[in-house]
N, CA, C and O of each residue as an XYZ file, in Angstrom:
808
protein
N     -61.899    -78.287    -80.802
C     -60.755    -77.451    -81.159
C     -59.464    -78.124    -80.727
O     -59.342    -78.585    -79.593
N     -58.481    -78.177    -81.658
C     -57.228    -78.792    -81.333
C     -56.335    -77.823    -80.517
O     -56.518    -76.606    -80.552
N     -55.377    -78.402    -79.791
C     -54.466    -77.625    -78.989
C     -53.045    -77.985    -79.415
O     -52.621    -79.127    -79.233
N     -52.307    -77.036    -79.975
C     -50.922    -77.296    -80.349
C     -50.041    -77.119    -79.149
O     -50.440    -76.513    -78.155
N     -48.826    -77.654    -79.240
C     -47.877    -77.519    -78.125
C     -47.544    -76.066    -77.895
O     -47.356    -75.642    -76.754
N     -47.469    -75.293    -78.969
C     -47.171    -73.836    -78.851
C     -48.290    -73.115    -78.057
O     -48.013    -72.302    -77.175
N     -49.513    -73.425    -78.384
C     -50.663    -72.836    -77.661
C     -50.716    -73.282    -76.224
O     -51.042    -72.501    -75.331
N     -50.384    -74.578    -75.996
C     -50.404    -75.108    -74.642
C     -49.378    -74.431    -73.759
O     -49.643    -74.122    -72.597
N     -48.186    -74.200    -74.334
C     -47.160    -73.499    -73.545
C     -47.558    -72.065    -73.300
O     -47.234    -71.516    -72.247
N     -48.235    -71.449    -74.216
C     -48.696    -70.047    -74.037
C     -49.726    -69.992    -72.907
O     -49.759    -69.018    -72.154
N     -50.571    -71.024    -72.776
C     -51.528    -71.057    -71.654
C     -50.791    -71.122    -70.347
O     -51.188    -70.464    -69.386
N     -49.720    -71.902    -70.278
C     -48.916    -71.996    -69.020
C     -48.263    -70.666    -68.723
O     -48.276    -70.218    -67.576
N     -47.693    -70.028    -69.722
C     -46.995    -68.769    -69.490
C     -47.932    -67.682    -69.040
O     -47.554    -66.806    -68.263
N     -49.198    -67.736    -69.543
C     -50.204    -66.770    -69.103
C     -50.502    -66.974    -67.620
O     -50.652    -66.012    -66.867
N     -50.585    -68.225    -67.216
C     -50.838    -68.541    -65.794
C     -49.661    -68.106    -64.941
O     -49.834    -67.585    -63.839
N     -48.451    -68.327    -65.468
C     -47.242    -67.963    -64.729
C     -47.229    -66.464    -64.344
O     -46.724    -66.076    -63.290
N     -47.789    -65.663    -65.220
C     -47.818    -64.222    -64.977
C     -48.850    -63.836    -63.906
O     -48.808    -62.733    -63.361
N     -49.779    -64.763    -63.613
C     -50.887    -64.430    -62.700
C     -50.798    -65.041    -61.317
O     -51.544    -64.632    -60.427
N     -49.914    -66.007    -61.099
C     -49.807    -66.653    -59.796
C     -48.382    -66.653    -59.309
O     -47.439    -66.463    -60.077
N     -48.239    -66.874    -57.984
C     -46.948    -66.869    -57.386
C     -46.252    -68.205    -57.449
O     -45.047    -68.271    -57.694
N     -46.996    -69.271    -57.231
C     -46.401    -70.592    -57.209
C     -46.296    -71.156    -58.618
O     -47.287    -71.595    -59.201
N     -45.079    -71.140    -59.155
C     -44.852    -71.562    -60.537
C     -44.240    -72.942    -60.605
O     -43.862    -73.385    -61.690
N     -44.126    -73.644    -59.478
C     -43.476    -74.918    -59.505
C     -44.162    -75.907    -60.438
O     -43.496    -76.657    -61.152
N     -45.522    -75.910    -60.433
C     -46.254    -76.842    -61.289
C     -46.057    -76.505    -62.743
O     -46.162    -77.385    -63.598
N     -45.771    -75.246    -63.052
C     -45.516    -74.846    -64.437
C     -44.180    -75.382    -64.929
O     -44.088    -75.923    -66.031
N     -43.144    -75.231    -64.107
C     -41.844    -75.787    -64.436
C     -41.946    -77.305    -64.621
O     -41.377    -77.876    -65.551
N     -42.687    -77.937    -63.709
C     -42.905    -79.385    -63.807
C     -43.625    -79.728    -65.083
O     -43.233    -80.676    -65.764
N     -44.647    -79.008    -65.432
C     -45.464    -79.293    -66.608
C     -44.679    -79.117    -67.913
O     -44.847    -79.888    -68.858
N     -43.819    -78.092    -67.953
C     -42.962    -77.900    -69.148
C     -42.011    -79.070    -69.264
O     -41.765    -79.551    -70.371
N     -41.470    -79.541    -68.160
C     -40.542    -80.667    -68.198
C     -41.296    -81.933    -68.669
O     -40.768    -82.709    -69.465
N     -42.513    -82.127    -68.178
C     -43.287    -83.302    -68.597
C     -43.544    -83.243    -70.101
O     -43.371    -84.242    -70.800
N     -43.955    -82.083    -70.601
C     -44.196    -81.921    -72.044
C     -42.979    -82.184    -72.880
O     -43.041    -82.910    -73.872
N     -41.857    -81.591    -72.479
C     -40.633    -81.751    -73.217
C     -40.141    -83.231    -73.227
O     -39.695    -83.755    -74.248
N     -40.246    -83.855    -72.063
C     -39.829    -85.231    -71.891
C     -40.722    -86.150    -72.728
O     -40.252    -87.091    -73.367
N     -42.042    -85.843    -72.705
C     -43.008    -86.622    -73.521
C     -42.666    -86.518    -74.995
O     -42.784    -87.492    -75.738
N     -42.242    -85.331    -75.415
C     -41.884    -85.115    -76.781
C     -40.725    -85.980    -77.246
O     -40.715    -86.495    -78.365
N     -39.750    -86.127    -76.357
C     -38.543    -86.902    -76.682
C     -38.952    -88.380    -76.837
O     -38.517    -89.044    -77.778
N     -39.775    -88.887    -75.929
C     -40.190    -90.280    -76.000
C     -41.072    -90.513    -77.245
O     -40.896    -91.476    -77.991
N     -42.012    -89.602    -77.426
C     -42.912    -89.730    -78.578
C     -42.155    -89.686    -79.899
O     -42.489    -90.434    -80.818
N     -41.144    -88.830    -80.017
C     -40.355    -88.763    -81.240
C     -39.602    -90.055    -81.471
O     -39.516    -90.527    -82.605
N     -39.049    -90.643    -80.404
C     -38.313    -91.914    -80.530
C     -39.251    -93.040    -80.955
O     -38.870    -93.904    -81.745
N     -40.492    -93.032    -80.426
C     -41.473    -94.049    -80.800
C     -41.903    -93.858    -82.259
O     -42.054    -94.827    -83.003
N     -42.101    -92.575    -82.661
C     -42.462    -92.312    -84.030
C     -41.392    -92.803    -85.027
O     -41.718    -93.341    -86.085
N     -40.137    -92.611    -84.676
C     -39.027    -93.044    -85.502
C     -38.960    -94.563    -85.568
O     -38.382    -95.121    -86.501
N     -39.553    -95.236    -84.575
C     -39.631    -96.712    -84.604
C     -40.823    -97.194    -85.399
O     -41.012    -98.398    -85.573
N     -41.641    -96.252    -85.888
C     -42.803    -96.612    -86.713
C     -44.136    -96.658    -86.007
O     -45.148    -97.007    -86.614
N     -44.153    -96.309    -84.726
C     -45.451    -96.297    -83.994
C     -46.255    -95.079    -84.339
O     -45.702    -94.018    -84.632
N     -47.578    -95.227    -84.305
C     -48.499    -94.153    -84.654
C     -48.712    -93.268    -83.399
O     -49.610    -93.496    -82.588
N     -47.873    -92.293    -83.295
C     -47.942    -91.388    -82.125
C     -47.798    -89.970    -82.662
O     -46.995    -89.692    -83.554
N     -48.618    -89.075    -82.077
C     -48.619    -87.649    -82.455
C     -47.656    -86.930    -81.509
O     -47.980    -86.697    -80.344
N     -46.497    -86.588    -82.007
C     -45.458    -85.980    -81.163
C     -45.923    -84.659    -80.585
O     -45.800    -84.437    -79.381
N     -46.458    -83.770    -81.425
C     -46.864    -82.468    -80.936
C     -48.010    -82.596    -79.876
O     -48.060    -81.836    -78.908
N     -48.899    -83.558    -80.090
C     -49.989    -83.756    -79.133
C     -49.437    -84.256    -77.801
O     -49.896    -83.823    -76.744
N     -48.452    -85.167    -77.835
C     -47.833    -85.643    -76.594
C     -47.208    -84.485    -75.804
O     -47.319    -84.424    -74.580
N     -46.558    -83.580    -76.517
C     -45.962    -82.388    -75.864
C     -47.058    -81.547    -75.263
O     -46.983    -81.168    -74.094
N     -48.104    -81.241    -76.069
C     -49.182    -80.389    -75.585
C     -49.895    -80.978    -74.359
O     -50.246    -80.254    -73.428
N     -50.105    -82.312    -74.372
C     -50.771    -82.945    -73.234
C     -49.881    -82.858    -71.990
O     -50.374    -82.643    -70.883
N     -48.606    -83.019    -72.172
C     -47.665    -82.882    -71.052
C     -47.715    -81.473    -70.464
O     -47.695    -81.304    -69.245
N     -47.781    -80.475    -71.321
C     -47.814    -79.095    -70.835
C     -49.081    -78.818    -70.032
O     -49.012    -78.105    -69.031
N     -50.250    -79.361    -70.435
C     -51.504    -78.976    -69.767
C     -52.017    -79.976    -68.756
O     -53.085    -79.760    -68.184
N     -51.297    -81.072    -68.507
C     -51.870    -82.123    -67.643
C     -52.213    -81.612    -66.252
O     -53.177    -82.078    -65.644
N     -51.434    -80.657    -65.738
C     -51.671    -80.101    -64.392
C     -52.293    -78.722    -64.417
O     -52.264    -78.015    -63.409
N     -52.844    -78.331    -65.523
C     -53.331    -76.907    -65.644
C     -54.448    -76.612    -64.653
O     -54.750    -75.446    -64.400
N     -55.059    -77.631    -64.093
C     -56.099    -77.423    -63.051
C     -55.552    -76.783    -61.826
O     -56.332    -76.377    -60.964
N     -54.253    -76.665    -61.689
C     -53.644    -76.009    -60.526
C     -53.568    -74.496    -60.709
O     -52.976    -73.789    -59.893
N     -54.186    -74.002    -61.808
C     -54.142    -72.572    -62.106
C     -54.770    -71.738    -60.985
O     -54.459    -70.556    -60.837
N     -55.661    -72.362    -60.193
C     -56.337    -71.658    -59.091
C     -55.647    -71.847    -57.792
O     -56.213    -71.557    -56.738
N     -54.400    -72.342    -57.832
C     -53.543    -72.526    -56.616
C     -54.047    -73.662    -55.726
O     -53.584    -73.785    -54.593
N     -54.965    -74.483    -56.189
C     -55.479    -75.600    -55.380
C     -55.042    -76.901    -56.045
O     -55.361    -77.174    -57.202
N     -54.303    -77.689    -55.274
C     -53.838    -78.965    -55.780
C     -54.955    -80.008    -55.713
O     -55.104    -80.817    -56.630
N     -55.741    -79.993    -54.628
C     -56.804    -80.933    -54.461
C     -57.870    -80.702    -55.548
O     -58.324    -79.576    -55.749
N     -58.250    -81.741    -56.219
C     -59.273    -81.625    -57.246
C     -58.812    -80.994    -58.557
O     -59.622    -80.561    -59.376
N     -57.491    -80.953    -58.735
C     -56.986    -80.266    -59.934
C     -57.285    -81.039    -61.238
O     -57.248    -80.482    -62.336
N     -57.587    -82.357    -61.070
C     -57.932    -83.155    -62.265
C     -59.232    -82.602    -62.887
O     -59.291    -82.320    -64.083
N     -60.265    -82.457    -62.046
C     -61.552    -81.986    -62.532
C     -61.496    -80.547    -62.953
O     -62.055    -80.182    -63.988
N     -60.816    -79.696    -62.156
C     -60.772    -78.260    -62.518
C     -60.006    -78.032    -63.843
O     -60.354    -77.155    -64.634
N     -58.962    -78.840    -64.058
C     -58.236    -78.734    -65.329
C     -59.094    -79.179    -66.482
O     -59.133    -78.522    -67.523
N     -59.773    -80.275    -66.313
C     -60.658    -80.818    -67.344
C     -61.721    -79.807    -67.704
O     -61.968    -79.547    -68.881
N     -62.356    -79.233    -66.687
C     -63.423    -78.237    -66.944
C     -62.842    -76.940    -67.554
O     -63.487    -76.322    -68.402
N     -61.655    -76.533    -67.138
C     -60.995    -75.348    -67.650
C     -60.793    -75.472    -69.152
O     -61.135    -74.555    -69.898
N     -60.237    -76.604    -69.610
C     -59.975    -76.803    -71.004
C     -61.284    -76.977    -71.812
O     -61.399    -76.511    -72.946
N     -62.260    -77.661    -71.189
C     -63.536    -77.845    -71.877
C     -64.208    -76.503    -72.113
O     -64.759    -76.264    -73.187
N     -64.166    -75.626    -71.119
C     -64.776    -74.313    -71.240
C     -64.088    -73.446    -72.274
O     -64.690    -72.535    -72.841
N     -62.822    -73.739    -72.511
C     -62.082    -73.004    -73.550
C     -62.365    -73.566    -74.920
O     -61.933    -72.991    -75.920
N     -63.065    -74.653    -74.996
C     -63.488    -75.218    -76.276
C     -62.583    -76.276    -76.888
O     -62.728    -76.608    -78.065
N     -61.654    -76.808    -76.107
C     -60.707    -77.802    -76.652
C     -61.386    -79.156    -76.711
O     -62.277    -79.459    -75.918
N     -60.948    -79.967    -77.666
C     -61.494    -81.309    -77.846
C     -61.203    -82.172    -76.657
O     -60.272    -81.910    -75.894
N     -62.008    -83.213    -76.496
C     -61.854    -84.177    -75.388
C     -60.456    -84.769    -75.385
O     -59.882    -85.022    -74.326
N     -59.895    -84.994    -76.607
C     -58.578    -85.562    -76.752
C     -57.547    -84.815    -75.892
O     -56.569    -85.412    -75.442
N     -57.760    -83.534    -75.666
C     -56.810    -82.720    -74.921
C     -57.290    -82.551    -73.461
O     -56.472    -82.558    -72.541
N     -58.570    -82.404    -73.254
C     -59.109    -82.256    -71.910
C     -58.895    -83.480    -71.044
O     -58.625    -83.362    -69.849
N     -59.014    -84.657    -71.641
C     -58.967    -85.906    -70.895
C     -57.675    -86.142    -70.110
O     -57.663    -86.852    -69.104
N     -56.583    -85.529    -70.595
C     -55.301    -85.754    -69.927
C     -55.351    -85.262    -68.482
O     -54.681    -85.815    -67.610
N     -56.141    -84.229    -68.235
C     -56.264    -83.709    -66.857
C     -56.853    -84.777    -65.927
O     -56.565    -84.785    -64.730
N     -57.669    -85.667    -66.472
C     -58.266    -86.736    -65.684
C     -57.361    -87.927    -65.568
O     -57.264    -88.545    -64.508
N     -56.689    -88.256    -66.664
C     -55.981    -89.557    -66.729
C     -54.549    -89.527    -66.149
O     -54.013    -90.575    -65.790
N     -53.922    -88.322    -66.053
C     -52.476    -88.298    -65.803
C     -52.085    -88.858    -64.440
O     -50.951    -89.307    -64.276
N     -52.970    -88.847    -63.472
C     -52.608    -89.278    -62.131
C     -52.886    -90.743    -61.846
O     -52.495    -91.263    -60.801
N     -53.567    -91.414    -62.783
C     -54.044    -92.770    -62.463
C     -53.564    -93.809    -63.466
O     -53.796    -93.681    -64.668
N     -52.895    -94.834    -62.963
C     -52.362    -95.909    -63.777
C     -53.346    -97.109    -63.740
O     -54.190    -97.243    -62.854
N     -53.170    -97.969    -64.772
C     -53.880    -99.261    -64.753
C     -55.367    -99.118    -64.744
O     -56.059    -99.996    -64.229
N     -55.911    -98.018    -65.307
C     -57.355    -97.788    -65.310
C     -57.994    -97.963    -63.944
O     -59.072    -98.541    -63.803
N     -57.286    -97.440    -62.931
C     -57.730    -97.647    -61.561
C     -57.514    -96.355    -60.764
O     -56.384    -95.890    -60.611
N     -58.589    -95.799    -60.271
C     -58.456    -94.531    -59.505
C     -57.650    -94.740    -58.207
O     -57.139    -93.772    -57.643
N     -57.531    -95.984    -57.731
C     -56.751    -96.266    -56.568
C     -55.244    -96.294    -56.858
O     -54.419    -96.120    -55.960
N     -54.915    -96.514    -58.115
C     -53.484    -96.590    -58.536
C     -52.920    -95.212    -58.754
O     -52.744    -94.776    -59.892
N     -52.631    -94.515    -57.652
C     -52.179    -93.143    -57.751
C     -51.264    -92.873    -56.557
O     -51.179    -93.683    -55.634
N     -50.591    -91.741    -56.584
C     -49.626    -91.398    -55.512
C     -50.240    -90.362    -54.572
O     -51.151    -89.620    -54.941
N     -49.723    -90.335    -53.371
C     -50.081    -89.243    -52.453
C     -51.317    -89.376    -51.633
O     -51.773    -88.397    -51.042
N     -51.898    -90.594    -51.574
C     -53.074    -90.805    -50.785
C     -53.983    -91.833    -51.407
O     -53.691    -92.352    -52.484
N     -55.055    -92.127    -50.761
C     -56.023    -93.147    -51.196
C     -57.340    -92.454    -51.559
O     -58.072    -92.020    -50.670
N     -57.650    -92.346    -52.870
C     -58.917    -91.721    -53.258
C     -60.127    -92.537    -52.764
O     -60.016    -93.745    -52.553
N     -61.245    -91.892    -52.587
C     -62.456    -92.538    -52.276
C     -63.307    -92.585    -53.557
O     -63.842    -91.551    -53.957
N     -63.444    -93.701    -54.187
C     -64.130    -93.791    -55.480
C     -65.490    -93.137    -55.496
O     -65.870    -92.533    -56.500
N     -66.238    -93.241    -54.404
C     -67.598    -92.695    -54.375
C     -67.629    -91.170    -54.310
O     -68.676    -90.564    -54.539
N     -66.496    -90.547    -54.000
C     -66.460    -89.108    -53.883
C     -66.640    -88.398    -55.235
O     -67.145    -87.278    -55.303
N     -66.220    -89.068    -56.285
C     -66.339    -88.506    -57.648
C     -66.611    -89.658    -58.612
O     -65.694    -90.198    -59.230
N     -67.865    -90.016    -58.726
C     -68.250    -91.170    -59.555
C     -67.924    -90.969    -61.016
O     -67.573    -91.915    -61.721
N     -68.046    -89.688    -61.485
C     -67.712    -89.428    -62.892
C     -66.258    -89.764    -63.150
O     -65.946    -90.449    -64.124
N     -65.352    -89.288    -62.283
C     -63.912    -89.533    -62.474
C     -63.613    -91.037    -62.331
O     -62.854    -91.597    -63.123
N     -64.188    -91.662    -61.358
C     -63.928    -93.096    -61.106
C     -64.336    -93.926    -62.301
O     -63.587    -94.808    -62.722
N     -65.523    -93.662    -62.865
C     -66.017    -94.412    -64.030
C     -65.234    -94.099    -65.266
O     -64.968    -94.971    -66.093
N     -64.857    -92.822    -65.390
C     -64.076    -92.420    -66.585
C     -62.744    -93.175    -66.610
O     -62.372    -93.748    -67.634
N     -62.023    -93.173    -65.475
C     -60.727    -93.840    -65.417
C     -60.891    -95.328    -65.674
O     -60.082    -95.945    -66.367
N     -61.939    -95.891    -65.111
C     -62.153    -97.353    -65.282
C     -62.412    -97.728    -66.763
O     -61.940    -98.765    -67.229
N     -63.142    -96.901    -67.475
C     -63.573    -97.294    -68.805
C     -62.874    -96.640    -69.966
O     -63.102    -97.001    -71.120
N     -62.023    -95.681    -69.669
C     -61.339    -94.925    -70.741
C     -60.214    -95.759    -71.328
O     -59.447    -96.377    -70.589
N     -60.111    -95.781    -72.618
C     -58.977    -96.467    -73.264
C     -57.838    -95.448    -73.440
O     -57.915    -94.558    -74.287
N     -56.799    -95.593    -72.641
C     -55.706    -94.639    -72.633
C     -55.015    -94.636    -73.992
O     -54.690    -95.700    -74.520
N     -54.788    -93.472    -74.558
C     -54.053    -93.369    -75.807
C     -52.554    -93.494    -75.524
O     -52.110    -93.356    -74.384
N     -51.797    -93.754    -76.568
C     -50.342    -93.840    -76.408
C     -49.768    -92.553    -75.869
O     -48.843    -92.575    -75.057
N     -50.317    -91.404    -76.321
C     -49.831    -90.109    -75.832
C     -50.170    -89.921    -74.353
O     -49.373    -89.347    -73.610
N     -51.328    -90.393    -73.918
C     -51.674    -90.273    -72.499
C     -50.748    -91.153    -71.627
O     -50.327    -90.753    -70.541
N     -50.446    -92.366    -72.140
C     -49.551    -93.251    -71.365
C     -48.174    -92.634    -71.247
O     -47.528    -92.743    -70.205
N     -47.715    -91.978    -72.322
C     -46.403    -91.304    -72.260
C     -46.421    -90.226    -71.186
O     -45.456    -90.105    -70.431
N     -47.480    -89.446    -71.094
C     -47.579    -88.401    -70.085
C     -47.677    -89.010    -68.688
O     -47.103    -88.480    -67.737
N     -48.403    -90.120    -68.562
C     -48.415    -90.818    -67.279
C     -47.000    -91.103    -66.760
O     -46.688    -90.878    -65.590
N     -46.156    -91.604    -67.669
C     -44.802    -91.942    -67.300
C     -43.974    -90.709    -67.007
O     -43.262    -90.636    -66.005
N     -44.082    -89.740    -67.904
C     -43.230    -88.502    -67.745
C     -43.587    -87.739    -66.497
O     -42.730    -87.098    -65.889
N     -44.871    -87.802    -66.099
C     -45.277    -87.148    -64.845
C     -44.511    -87.783    -63.682
O     -44.271    -87.132    -62.666
N     -44.129    -89.055    -63.833
C     -43.408    -89.789    -62.782
C     -41.896    -89.792    -63.056
O     -41.162    -90.620    -62.517
N     -41.442    -88.856    -63.901
C     -40.040    -88.705    -64.153
C     -39.595    -87.231    -63.896
O     -38.402    -86.946    -63.785
N     -40.558    -86.335    -63.807
C     -40.246    -84.896    -63.722
C     -40.706    -84.312    -62.385
O     -41.908    -84.191    -62.149
N     -39.784    -83.957    -61.525
C     -40.140    -83.302    -60.253
C     -40.460    -81.819    -60.499
O     -40.472    -81.351    -61.637
N     -40.715    -81.104    -59.416
C     -41.089    -79.682    -59.511
C     -39.891    -78.812    -59.922
O     -40.064    -77.648    -60.286
N     -38.693    -79.371    -59.864
C     -37.508    -78.583    -60.218
C     -37.371    -78.420    -61.705
O     -36.622    -77.552    -62.156
N     -38.077    -79.233    -62.501
C     -37.977    -79.143    -63.952
C     -36.895    -79.980    -64.533
O     -36.600    -79.854    -65.722
N     -36.260    -80.864    -63.724
C     -35.256    -81.768    -64.204
C     -35.895    -83.116    -64.548
O     -37.071    -83.351    -64.269
N     -35.113    -83.974    -65.145
C     -35.586    -85.332    -65.461
C     -34.960    -86.349    -64.496
O     -33.737    -86.412    -64.370
N     -35.773    -87.118    -63.837
C     -35.252    -88.109    -62.888
C     -35.571    -89.520    -63.385
O     -36.419    -89.715    -64.257
N     -34.862    -90.507    -62.801
C     -35.314    -91.869    -62.933
C     -36.620    -92.020    -62.147
O     -36.880    -91.237    -61.234
N     -37.423    -92.991    -62.481
C     -38.668    -93.155    -61.722
C     -38.372    -93.516    -60.287
O     -39.156    -93.190    -59.396
N     -37.244    -94.192    -60.036
C     -36.821    -94.504    -58.663
C     -36.746    -93.247    -57.838
O     -37.370    -93.141    -56.783
N     -35.980    -92.297    -58.323
C     -35.749    -91.057    -57.544
C     -37.038    -90.234    -57.466
O     -37.325    -89.635    -56.430
N     -37.798    -90.202    -58.528
C     -39.029    -89.421    -58.536
C     -40.058    -89.984    -57.579
O     -40.737    -89.230    -56.883
N     -40.184    -91.328    -57.534
C     -41.120    -91.954    -56.593
C     -40.712    -91.673    -55.146
O     -41.550    -91.389    -54.291
N     -39.410    -91.759    -54.895
C     -38.925    -91.445    -53.547
C     -39.253    -89.979    -53.175
O     -39.660    -89.683    -52.052
N     -39.062    -89.074    -54.160
C     -39.390    -87.664    -53.957
C     -40.874    -87.496    -53.600
O     -41.204    -86.717    -52.706
N     -41.760    -88.208    -54.277
C     -43.191    -88.106    -54.018
C     -43.531    -88.676    -52.642
O     -44.308    -88.089    -51.889
N     -42.936    -89.833    -52.326
C     -43.235    -90.449    -51.004
C     -42.741    -89.567    -49.859
O     -43.421    -89.449    -48.839
N     -41.567    -88.944    -50.009
C     -41.052    -88.083    -48.963
C     -41.963    -86.893    -48.757
O     -42.219    -86.485    -47.624
N     -42.455    -86.335    -49.858
C     -43.309    -85.152    -49.759
C     -44.750    -85.458    -49.334
O     -45.354    -84.710    -48.566
N     -45.290    -86.575    -49.850
C     -46.701    -86.815    -49.673
C     -47.024    -88.013    -48.766
O     -48.168    -88.198    -48.351
N     -46.001    -88.816    -48.467
C     -46.231    -89.920    -47.574
C     -46.488    -91.231    -48.292
O     -46.714    -91.257    -49.501
N     -46.450    -92.332    -47.525
C     -46.683    -93.643    -48.067
C     -48.041    -94.154    -47.506
O     -48.379    -93.911    -46.347
N     -48.799    -94.863    -48.361
C     -50.125    -95.323    -47.997
C     -50.302    -96.785    -48.400
O     -49.398    -97.390    -48.976
N     -51.411    -97.321    -48.110
C     -51.628    -98.757    -48.408
C     -51.642    -99.030    -49.908
O     -51.453   -100.177    -50.311
N     -51.855    -98.042    -50.732
C     -51.851    -98.227    -52.180
C     -50.507    -97.867    -52.805
O     -50.353    -97.986    -54.021
N     -49.546    -97.437    -52.022
C     -48.269    -96.968    -52.545
C     -47.510    -98.076    -53.297
O     -47.008    -97.861    -54.401
N     -47.438    -99.244    -52.685
C     -46.701   -100.346    -53.358
C     -47.364   -100.684    -54.713
O     -46.676   -100.890    -55.713
N     -48.691   -100.736    -54.726
C     -49.424   -100.990    -55.978
C     -49.032    -99.951    -57.043
O     -48.740   -100.319    -58.181
N     -49.024    -98.693    -56.692
C     -48.713    -97.630    -57.606
C     -47.269    -97.739    -58.091
O     -46.997    -97.525    -59.272
N     -46.345    -98.069    -57.193
C     -44.915    -98.202    -57.569
C     -44.756    -99.346    -58.561
O     -44.065    -99.198    -59.570
N     -45.384   -100.480    -58.289
C     -45.294   -101.638    -59.176
C     -45.800   -101.294    -60.581
O     -45.168   -101.639    -61.580
N     -46.945   -100.612    -60.643
C     -47.536   -100.252    -61.937
C     -46.677    -99.199    -62.651
O     -46.661    -99.155    -63.881
N     -45.979    -98.369    -61.915
C     -45.086    -97.394    -62.518
C     -43.950    -98.117    -63.243
O     -43.631    -97.781    -64.383
N     -43.327    -99.129    -62.573
C     -42.284    -99.875    -63.198
C     -42.770   -100.686    -64.421
O     -42.044   -100.855    -65.400
N     -44.018   -101.178    -64.332
C     -44.596   -101.887    -65.487
C     -44.774   -100.933    -66.650
O     -44.564   -101.330    -67.796
N     -45.156    -99.680    -66.396
C     -45.331    -98.708    -67.456
C     -43.987    -98.387    -68.117
O     -43.901    -98.295    -69.341
N     -42.948    -98.219    -67.309
C     -41.647    -97.976    -67.913
C     -41.206    -99.156    -68.768
O     -40.685    -98.945    -69.864
N     -41.394   -100.389    -68.309
C     -41.015   -101.537    -69.092
C     -41.798   -101.619    -70.391
O     -41.264   -102.047    -71.414
N     -43.071   -101.208    -70.357
C     -43.902   -101.165    -71.539
C     -43.240   -100.319    -72.614
O     -43.172   -100.717    -73.777
N     -42.750    -99.142    -72.217
C     -42.086    -98.288    -73.216
C     -40.688    -98.747    -73.587
O     -40.267    -98.597    -74.734
N     -39.973    -99.300    -72.634
C     -38.684    -99.901    -72.947
C     -38.861   -100.979    -74.026
O     -38.083   -101.048    -74.977
N     -39.877   -101.806    -73.869
C     -40.142   -102.875    -74.824
C     -40.546   -102.344    -76.208
O     -40.143   -102.897    -77.232
N     -41.333   -101.284    -76.227
C     -41.718   -100.677    -77.484
C     -40.463   -100.097    -78.214
O     -40.301   -100.239    -79.426
N     -39.647    -99.482    -77.461
C     -38.439    -98.835    -78.038
C     -37.356    -99.837    -78.399
O     -36.594    -99.639    -79.344
N     -37.303   -100.922    -77.625
C     -36.257   -101.892    -77.827
C     -34.950   -101.552    -77.117
O     -33.904   -102.146    -77.381
N     -35.041   -100.560    -76.188
C     -33.900   -100.200    -75.370
C     -34.403    -99.442    -74.144
O     -35.575    -99.072    -74.074
N     -33.526    -99.216    -73.194
C     -33.872    -98.512    -71.965
C     -34.131    -97.041    -72.310
O     -33.239    -96.342    -72.789
N     -35.354    -96.584    -72.061
C     -35.704    -95.187    -72.451
C     -34.840    -94.139    -71.732
O     -34.747    -92.997    -72.184
N     -34.208    -94.528    -70.611
C     -33.320    -93.595    -69.965
C     -32.174    -93.165    -70.897
O     -31.574    -92.106    -70.711
N     -31.888    -93.990    -71.884
C     -30.808    -93.673    -72.837
C     -31.145    -92.422    -73.644
O     -30.259    -91.788    -74.216
N     -32.424    -92.074    -73.688
C     -32.854    -90.848    -74.379
C     -32.528    -89.578    -73.602
O     -32.576    -88.469    -74.136
N     -32.190    -89.771    -72.311
C     -32.007    -88.634    -71.428
C     -30.671    -88.712    -70.708
O     -30.637    -89.096    -69.539
N     -29.596    -88.369    -71.347
C     -28.271    -88.453    -70.751
C     -28.155    -87.614    -69.490
O     -27.295    -87.885    -68.651
N     -29.006    -86.594    -69.336
C     -28.909    -85.721    -68.150
C     -29.406    -86.438    -66.901
O     -29.193    -85.953    -65.790
N     -30.069    -87.592    -67.063
C     -30.512    -88.336    -65.912
C     -29.352    -88.704    -65.008
O     -29.476    -88.671    -63.783
N     -28.219    -89.057    -65.614
C     -27.065    -89.457    -64.840
C     -26.560    -88.288    -63.948
O     -25.956    -88.514    -62.899
N     -26.822    -87.048    -64.388
C     -26.401    -85.929    -63.615
C     -27.375    -85.664    -62.439
O     -27.043    -84.967    -61.481
N     -28.549    -86.228    -62.548
C     -29.609    -85.983    -61.534
C     -29.810    -87.162    -60.597
O     -30.818    -87.222    -59.892
N     -28.885    -88.084    -60.576
C     -28.983    -89.269    -59.684
C     -28.734    -88.858    -58.230
O     -28.772    -89.702    -57.335
C-alpha cells in the first residue's frame, strides 16, 4: 500500500493528539517539507525523483517515537508502518534515516553495537538508498526539534550539544558534508539557496 504525503501527515497529527511530547512531530513535519523543496528542485532539473514520496518519507521517518521511546525508534517505526500495511518503500525510511554511507556506525548520538540488531546492521549495509531516502537523510540533519531549517553546521552542533561527541562523531560529520555536496552537485548550486530562511536561523 502506498502512503501519500497527506496520509503521512494525518498519521502524525493523530499521534500528536495522543502524546504530550510533540517535538519529534514538529521536527518530522519540517523534514518532510524541506525534503519536498529539495525533491522539487531536483525534479525540475530532470532527475527521477518522486516529490510526494520524499515529503511522505520525511513525515514518517521518526514515527517510531509514537510510543515516547527514542531508543529503538528505527525498528518500532518500521514495524508500525509494516503492520499498517504500507509498502517497504515507505517502511524502510524508518531504518535508513539515521545512518549514512551504508554503515550503522555512521550515525549521531552514540556508537551502535552492530551485533545488537543484526537485521538492522545487515539491512543498512546492503540496502541501496533511493534518492528520496538520501534527501531525508540530509533533511534530518537540517531540521531541529523547533521545526526550523538550519545549516548542517548548526544542526550538527545542536546534536552534539544535546547528545554528546563520540569516537564516530567525526566520521558522521564528514559524511554529512559529503551528502550535502552530493546534492549541491546534482542541483548545480548551493542547496541552501532554496531556503532563504536559513539566514534568519544562523
